[in-house]
N, C-alpha and C positions, 0 to 999 in steps of 0.2 A: 566197651568204651563208650559209646553213645549215651548209655545211662548215666554213669558218669559225671561226663558234660552235664546233661540233663537237669543233675541231681546239684553241679554248682551254679547252674543259671538259676534253679528257683530257688536257692540259697541266697543269691544275690537279689532277685526279684523281690523274696519275703522280707528280704532287709530294709528294703528301701520302700516299700509300703508300709511299714510297719514304724517309719523312722519319724522321728518329730521332726515337727516344721521348721527347727531351728536348724536341724541337720540336713534337710532339704536344702534351704537355704545357703547352707554353706557348701553344700558340694557343687550349686548352682554358681557360688563366686571360684569356685575351685575349676570350673568346666572353662568358665569367662576369660580366667587369668588363661590356662591353657592355651585356650582358639588365639587370645592376641599374642599370648608368646610365640607359640609355634604357626603363626599363618600372619600376622601384620608385620610381628618386627622379621621373618625370614624376607619377606618383599621388600623391605626397607632397607636391614643390614646387613643381610647374608646374599650379594649380587652371586651370579655366573663371573669369578675370577678366573677358570681356566679357561672362559668361554675367548676370552682375550687374550690368552699366549697361545694358543695353538687353533686351526681350525679344523683339524683330522682330530683321532683319538688318539692317532699314534705321533703325532706332534706334541699333545696334552699330557700322552705318559712319558715322554723325552722332556719334557719340561719339568715335570715331578720326578723324574729319577735324576735328574741334573741338581736339581734343590734338596735332595736328598742325600746326596755323595759327597756335593761341594762343600768344603770346609771353611767358614766365613770367620775373619780377623776382625 
């Protein structure tokens, strides 16, 4: 199992080493975009909503249960 993982790792490393300059630039842009999407946007747009609905885990789980069960018209 370790040998298989090592072979997969080496496959990707060799691929990145032999990649042309425009490919490396494209991967850099992709990684920067992912960092922005998951780190920056999470801080500003996805706040701790359940933290406002209860202090304990039990209160939070009860709130979620009620929201899932309640039929809204």
